[in-house]
C-alpha positions in Angstrom: 29.5 33.6 20.9 33.2 34.2 21.5 35.7 34.3 17.8 37.7 31.2 18.7 34.6 29.3 19.9 32.8 30.7 16.5 35.6 29.4 14.3 35.7 26.4 16.1 32.3 25.6 15.5 32.0 26.5 12.2 35.3 24.3 11.5 33.5 21.0 13.1 30.6 22.4 10.2 32.8 21.9 7.5 34.5 18.8 8.1 30.5 17.8 8.5 29.8 19.0 5.3 33.4 18.1 3.0 32.8 14.4 4.3 29.3 13.7 3.6 30.4 15.3 0.4 33.2 12.7 0.0 31.2 10.3 0.9 28.1 11.0 -1.6 30.8 11.2 -4.4 32.1 7.6 -3.4 28.4 6.1 -3.7 28.1 7.8 -7.1 31.2 5.8 -8.6 30.0 2.1 -7.0 27.4 0.8 -8.3 24.4 -0.8 -6.0 23.6 -4.3 -5.4 27.2 -5.3 -6.1 28.9 -4.6 -2.8 31.8 -6.5 -3.7 32.4 -3.8 -6.4 32.1 -1.0 -4.4 34.5 1.6 -3.9 33.9 1.3 -0.3 35.4 -2.6 -0.6 39.0 -1.2 -0.7 38.7 1.0 1.9 37.3 -1.9 3.9 40.4 -3.8 3.2 42.8 -1.0 3.7 41.1 -1.3 7.9 40.5 -4.9 8.1 44.2 -5.5 7.3 45.7 -2.7 9.0 43.7 -4.2 12.1 45.0 -7.8 11.6 48.8 -6.5 11.5 48.3 -5.1 15.0 46.7 -8.2 16.3 43.3 -7.8 16.5 41.2 -11.2 16.6 38.3 -9.2 14.9 37.5 -6.3 13.3 34.6 -4.2 11.5 34.1 -0.9 9.7 31.0 0.9 9.3 30.6 3.9 6.7 27.9 5.4 6.9 25.4 8.4 5.7 22.7 9.5 7.2 20.4 12.5 5.9 17.5 13.9 8.2 14.6 16.6 6.4 11.8 17.9 7.5 9.5 20.7 6.6 6.4 21.9 9.0 3.9 24.4 8.3 2.6 26.4 12.1 -0.4 28.1 10.6 -0.3 29.8 7.6 3.5 29.8 8.1 6.8 27.6 6.7 9.0 26.3 9.6 12.0 24.4 10.1 9.5 20.9 10.8 10.4 18.4 13.4 10.7 14.8 14.2 13.9 13.3 13.1 16.0 16.2 12.0 14.1 18.8 14.7 13.9 21.5 11.6 15.9 21.6 8.0 18.3 19.1 6.5 20.7 17.8 8.1 23.5 15.3 6.6 26.5 13.8 8.9 29.0 11.4 7.0 32.2 8.9 8.0 33.2 6.1 9.3 33.8 3.9 12.0 36.3 1.1 13.2 35.8 -1.5 15.8 38.2 -4.0 17.4 38.9 -6.9 20.0 42.3 -6.7 20.8 43.6 -8.2 23.8 40.2 -9.3 25.0 38.8 -6.1 25.0 36.8 -3.8 22.4 38.4 -0.7 21.1 36.8 2.0 18.9 37.1 4.7 16.3 35.3 7.2 13.9 36.7 10.0 11.6 34.7 12.1 9.4 37.7 12.1 7.0 36.9 9.0 4.2 40.8 8.6 3.0 42.8 5.8 2.4 45.6 7.4 5.0 42.5 8.2 7.4 41.4 4.7 7.1 44.4 3.1 8.4 44.8 5.8 11.3 42.0 5.1 12.6 42.1 1.1 12.6 45.7 1.5 15.1 43.6 4.2 16.8 41.5 1.8 17.6 43.6 -0.8 18.2 45.1 1.3 20.6 41.8 2.3 22.8 41.3 -1.7 22.9 44.9 -2.3 24.1 44.7 0.6 26.6 41.5 -0.6 28.3 42.6 -3.8 28.7 44.6 -3.1 31.6 41.2 -2.5 33.7 39.6 -5.4 32.0 37.6 -8.2 34.4 36.4 -10.5 31.3 37.1 -10.7 27.4 34.6 -10.3 24.9 33.0 -13.5 23.6 30.9 -13.4 20.7 27.9 -15.5 19.6 28.9 -16.7 16.0 27.2 -15.9 12.9 27.0 -16.6 9.2 28.9 -14.8 6.6 26.8 -12.8 4.2 27.4 -10.8 1.3 24.3 -8.8 0.6 22.9 -5.5 -0.5 18.8 -5.0 1.5 16.9 -1.9 0.9 13.6 -0.6 2.3 10.7 -0.8 -0.4 10.5 2.8 -1.6 7.1 4.3 -3.7 7.8 7.5 -3.8 11.8 9.2 -3.1 11.5 12.2 -1.3 14.0 13.5 -2.6 12.0 13.6 -5.6 9.1 15.5 -4.3 9.5 19.3 -4.7 9.7 21.4 -1.6 6.5 23.2 -2.7 4.6 20.4 -3.3 5.1 19.4 0.4 4.2 22.7 1.5 1.2 22.4 0.2 0.0 19.1 1.0 0.4 20.6 5.1 -1.5 23.7 3.9 -4.4 21.8 3.1 -4.0 20.2 6.6 -4.0 23.7 8.1 -6.6 25.6 6.4 -9.1 22.6 7.3 -8.0 22.7 11.3 -8.2 26.9 10.8 -12.3 26.3 10.0 -12.7 25.3 13.2 -13.6 28.6 15.0 -12.2 27.9 18.2 -8.5 26.6 16.9 -6.1 29.0 17.5 -2.9 27.3 16.3 -2.0 24.3 13.9 1.0 22.6 13.5 1.4 20.2 10.5 4.9 18.5 9.7 6.7 15.8 7.8 10.2 14.3 9.0 12.1 11.7 6.7 15.4 9.9 7.6 17.8 8.6 5.0 20.3 5.9 6.1 23.6 4.3 3.9 25.6 1.8 5.9 28.9 -0.5 4.6 29.9 -2.1 6.9 32.8 -5.4 6.5 33.6 -7.7 8.8 37.1 -9.6 9.2 35.0 -12.5 9.1 34.1 -12.3 6.0 30.5 -10.1 5.8 30.4 -7.4 3.4 27.0 -5.8 3.7 25.4 -2.9 1.9 21.8 -1.4 3.4 19.8 1.5 2.6 16.4 3.1 4.0 14.2 5.8 4.5 11.9 6.6 7.3 8.9 8.7 7.2 7.3 10.3 10.0 3.8 12.6 9.7 1.4 14.5 12.1 -0.1 17.8 13.3 -1.0 19.1 16.4 -4.2 20.9 16.9 -4.4 23.9 19.9 -7.7 25.3 20.9 -9.3 27.7 23.4 -11.8 28.0 24.9 -12.2 30.4 27.7 -8.9 30.4 29.9 -8.7 26.6 28.6 -6.4 25.6 26.1 -5.6 22.5 25.4 -3.4 19.9 22.1 -4.7 17.5 20.2 -2.4 15.3 18.1 -3.2 13.5 15.1 0.0 11.0 14.6 0.5 8.5 11.1 1.9 5.7 12.4 5.9 6.6 11.1 7.3 3.7 9.2 10.4 2.4 7.2 9.3 4.0 3.5 9.1 7.1 1.5 6.7 9.9 0.8 3.9 7.8 0.2 3.5 7.4 4.3 2.4 10.7 4.2 0.1 10.4 1.0 -1.6 7.8 2.8 -1.8 8.9 6.2 -5.4 10.0 6.1 -4.4 13.4 7.9 -6.9 15.3 5.9 -9.6 12.8 6.2 -9.0 13.3 10.1 -8.3 16.8 10.6 -12.0 18.0 11.1 -12.2 15.3 13.5 -9.2 16.1 15.2 -9.9 19.9 15.5 -13.0 19.0 17.5 -11.7 17.2 19.5 -9.1 19.3 20.3 -11.9 22.1 21.1 -14.6 19.5 23.2 -11.3 18.6 25.3 -10.9 22.5 26.7 -14.4 21.7 28.7 -14.1 18.3 29.5 -14.0 18.0 33.4 -11.1 16.2 35.2 -11.5 12.3 35.5 -11.1 12.3 39.0 -9.1 9.4 41.2 -9.8 6.1 41.4 -9.8 2.7 40.0 -11.2 2.3 36.7 -10.6 0.3 33.5 -8.3 1.4 31.1 -9.4 0.9 27.7 -6.1 1.5 25.1 -5.9 2.1 21.8 -2.5 1.0 19.8 -1.3 4.7 19.5 -1.7 5.0 23.4 -0.6 1.4 24.5 2.8 1.9 22.5 4.2 4.1 24.8 3.6 1.7 27.5 5.1 -1.3 25.5 8.2 0.8 24.7 8.8 1.6 28.6 7.7 -1.4 31.0 8.3 -4.2 28.3 10.7 -3.0 25.5 13.3 -1.5 27.9 13.2 -3.6 30.4 13.7 -7.0 28.2 17.5 -5.3 27.0 20.1 -8.1 28.7 22.9 -5.0 28.2 20.3 -3.6 31.5 19.6 -6.6 32.8 23.4 -7.7 33.2 24.2 -4.4 34.5 26.0 -2.9 31.0 23.7 -0.1 30.6 22.8 1.6 33.9 23.8 5.8 33.9 21.2 6.9 31.1 17.8 5.5 32.4 18.6 2.6 34.5 18.7 -1.0 34.4 16.2 -3.4 34.9 13.4 -5.1 36.8 14.1 -8.8 35.0 16.9 -11.3 36.5 18.0 -13.7 34.5 17.1 -16.8 35.7 13.7 -15.3 35.4 13.5 -16.2 31.9 10.8 -19.3 31.5 9.6 -18.4 34.9 8.0 -15.0 35.7 5.1 -14.2 35.0 5.1 -10.7 33.1 1.1 -10.9 32.4 -1.9 -12.4 32.0 -2.4 -15.4 29.5 -3.6 -12.8 26.6 -0.3 -11.1 26.9 2.1 -12.2 23.9 5.0 -9.9 23.3 6.7 -10.6 19.8 10.2 -8.7 18.8 10.7 -8.5 15.3 13.0 -6.7 13.4 11.8 -8.1 9.7 8.1 -6.4 9.7 7.5 -4.3 6.5 7.3 -0.8 7.5 8.6 -1.5 11.0 11.2 1.7 11.7 13.5 -0.8 13.4 13.5 -3.1 10.5 16.6 -3.8 8.5 18.0 -6.2 6.4 20.8 -7.1 9.2 22.4 -5.5 12.1 25.7 -3.4 13.0 26.7 -6.9 13.8 26.3 -9.1 10.5 23.4 -10.7 12.1 20.1 -10.9 9.7 17.7 -10.0 11.5 14.7 -12.5 13.0 11.8 -12.0 14.5 11.6 -14.1 17.8 9.1 -14.1 21.6 9.6 -12.5 24.7 6.6 -13.0 26.2 4.1 -16.1 25.6 0.8 -16.5 27.7 1.8 -14.3 30.3 5.4 -15.9 30.9 8.6 -14.1 29.9 10.3 -16.6 27.7 12.9 -14.2 25.7 15.5 -11.5 25.8 16.9 -8.7 23.2 20.6 -9.9 22.4 23.3 -9.2 20.6 26.9 -11.7 19.8 28.0 -9.4 22.7 25.7 -10.8 25.4 23.7 -13.7 24.0 25.8 -16.3 26.2 24.5 -14.9 29.1 21.5 -16.3 28.7 23.0 -20.0 26.9 22.2 -19.2 23.6 24.8 -19.6 20.8 23.1 -16.9 18.1 22.4 -13.2 18.3 19.2 -12.4 18.1 20.9 -9.2 16.0 20.0 -5.9 18.1 23.2 -4.2 17.8 22.9 -0.4 16.1 24.7 3.0 16.1 23.3 6.1 15.3 26.0 7.4 13.2 29.5 7.1 12.1 30.8 8.4 15.1 29.2 6.6 17.7 29.7 2.9 18.7 27.3 0.4 17.8 25.6 -1.5 21.0 22.5 -3.2 21.9 19.5 -1.9 20.8 16.2 -2.4 21.1 14.4 -4.1 17.8 10.1 -3.4 17.6 8.3 -4.9 20.0 4.6 -5.8 19.7 2.1 -7.1 21.5 0.0 -9.6 19.7 -3.1 -9.5 18.1 -5.6 -12.2 19.8 -6.7 -15.2 18.0 -9.7 -15.4 15.6 -13.1 -14.7 18.1 -11.5 -12.0 19.7 -13.7 -9.1 20.6 -13.8 -6.0 18.3 -12.9 -2.8 20.1 -16.5 -1.8 20.2 -17.2 -4.8 21.6 -14.4 -4.2 24.3 -16.0 -0.9 25.1 -19.7 -2.4 25.3 -18.4 -4.9 27.9 -16.8 -2.2 30.3 -18.7 -0.9 32.8 -16.9 2.0 34.2 -13.2 2.8 32.5 -11.8 5.6 30.6 -10.4 5.3 26.7 -6.7 6.8 25.7 -5.9 7.6 22.5 -2.7 9.0 21.2 0.7 9.0 23.8 1.1 11.6 26.7 3.2 12.0 29.7 5.2 9.4 31.1 7.7 8.5 34.6 9.4 5.5 35.0 11.6 4.8 37.9 15.1 3.3 37.0 14.6 -0.5 37.2 11.5 0.2 34.4 9.3 -1.1 37.6 7.0 1.5 38.3 5.7 3.8 36.1 3.0 6.9 35.1 1.7 7.5 31.9 -0.8 9.9 30.3 -2.0 10.2 27.1 -3.1 12.7 24.5 -7.2 12.4 24.4 -9.7 10.8 27.2 -13.2 9.4 27.0 -15.3 8.5 29.7 -16.7 4.7 29.7 -19.7 4.2 31.6 -21.9 1.2 30.8 -20.6 0.0 27.6 -20.9 3.3 26.2 -18.4 5.7 25.3 -19.3 9.3 26.7 -18.0 12.5 27.4 -14.4 13.6 27.0 -12.6 14.1 30.4 -9.4 15.6 31.1 -6.5 15.7 33.4 -5.8 11.8 33.1 -2.9 9.3 34.1 -2.5 5.8 35.4 -0.3 4.1 37.5 1.5 0.4 36.3 3.9 -1.7 38.2 4.7 -3.8 35.0 4.0 -7.2 36.3 0.5 -6.2 38.0 -0.4 -3.9 35.4 0.0 -6.4 32.5 -1.5 -9.3 34.7 -4.6 -7.5 34.4 -5.0 -7.4 30.9 -8.8 -9.3 30.5 -9.4 -8.4 27.0 -7.4 -7.5 23.4 -9.0 -7.3 20.1 -8.3 -9.1 16.9 -5.8 -8.5 14.0 -8.2 -6.3 11.9 -7.4 -3.2 14.8 -4.0 -4.3 14.9 -1.9 -1.3 14.1 2.2 -0.2 14.5 3.2 3.4 16.3 6.7 4.3 17.3 8.7 6.7 18.9 11.6 8.6 17.3 13.4 9.3 20.3 14.5 6.4 21.8 17.2 7.8 23.7 20.4 5.9 25.3 23.8 5.4 26.5 26.8 8.2 27.4 26.9 9.6 24.5 23.8 9.7 23.9 22.3 8.0 20.7 19.0 8.2 19.3 16.9 4.6 18.3 13.5 4.6 15.9 11.4 1.7 17.2 7.9 0.5 16.1 5.3 -0.8 18.8 2.2 -2.9 17.4 -0.6 -3.5 20.1 -4.9 -4.3 19.9 -6.7 -2.4 21.9 -6.3 -3.6 25.1 -8.5 -3.3 28.5 -6.5 -3.6 31.8 -8.9 -4.0 34.5 -9.4 -2.0 37.6 -6.5 0.5 37.2 -5.5 3.4 39.1 -6.5 6.5 37.3 -6.4 9.8 38.4 -5.6 13.9 37.6 -1.8 14.3 38.4 -0.8 16.7 35.7 -2.7 19.4 33.4 -3.2 17.5 30.3 
């Protein structure tokens, strides 16, 4: 690295640390649950007042503080960890101002949270809108929303910051020691990642909303070797909003011996071969398929072409609402930003719209889409579904998916054991694996983490090299069995990337056990 680049990089780091400390200082001086008495209320008034003076028809200001912390242990060595932060502790804080002037959006942001800077950034956002208006094709139309003055937080039993680093390391060491007792295990990696997010949003329509939440993501993976074969097996605790209790209640230690044994067995598992088979998916496996070919495909900004460069658009058309057969009659999908523990569960979105749940698919028919204030009018709705989100202070907020779930079957639905007993020739898949999807979310290929052959109603030997092909509507129309709410589980992903510059979202996807009939299964990769 050249000296000039080094100085520039270190300067940027210093800015980030300075801003984070400043926001933390202002937070320490502000009472919780009394948002109108917060130090950020006065700063918000400056931003909104400047936007009004400059002729903006709408404005909002959003202060944020994000802290990502992760701890990992590889074998018996402490590492930086993974998950939300990618290792170690990272802090970021600042604010962004968004305005509408001349019928178009303008946005600007800064890590320097001072009165002068707030006023300057409001003016810059207005200048951006004025410049953009030169080439506008249409004017922004915002769906109306109620005004809220509120404080909302995720319930936390054990604040991760109150748990010592030694205790976290000791917890992970126990998992690793148990895995290393298996003679075929050559490596084990355990980790817990934490994500703290604080936001203060004020709008020119009168809303003032403060929110705080924690997300926790624990997991471990075991690598085994037999002969020349090396395989991994991952155990992922469903990541959730909540504190350190998510790790403590995740049954990691209780499952480590089983996971280690399955990693070893996977080393000698024969390839599944190629052919049509019934696919039995656990909730941890169905999660990624739901995410890629249901949740992304029903984002309205992809459908109307707002989002195209990063990961494509969608095969769904607005005219498909109420008509398209997305799956079988057993296929019911719900979008939900209110469910306890969901990683996309919040009180309000970044438009200030109160969180809600709504149907996307009912009895196989597409009935709803994901919208925000800017896009609701495209499908004739007069209110937003509350799907606006920005990763941090520096990012422009735009449409992001909520938690998206496949609903459990009604009372009397088969148990997972009964689904397997009713399957003559199939493959049981657990956990997430490889995936590849076309630019319209219509044609995809998915893998998993562990696989078992199902023959004549019994789960038999472990198999390997399993992927399956999924033409979205054909795939879900072959859904012929789902379990009930007793076996419904909510998993999720912490790396939902979208937009340019890329922003990261953390959605949850719940599912029962599902059976998909006659799906092409093949050995397309060494999994």
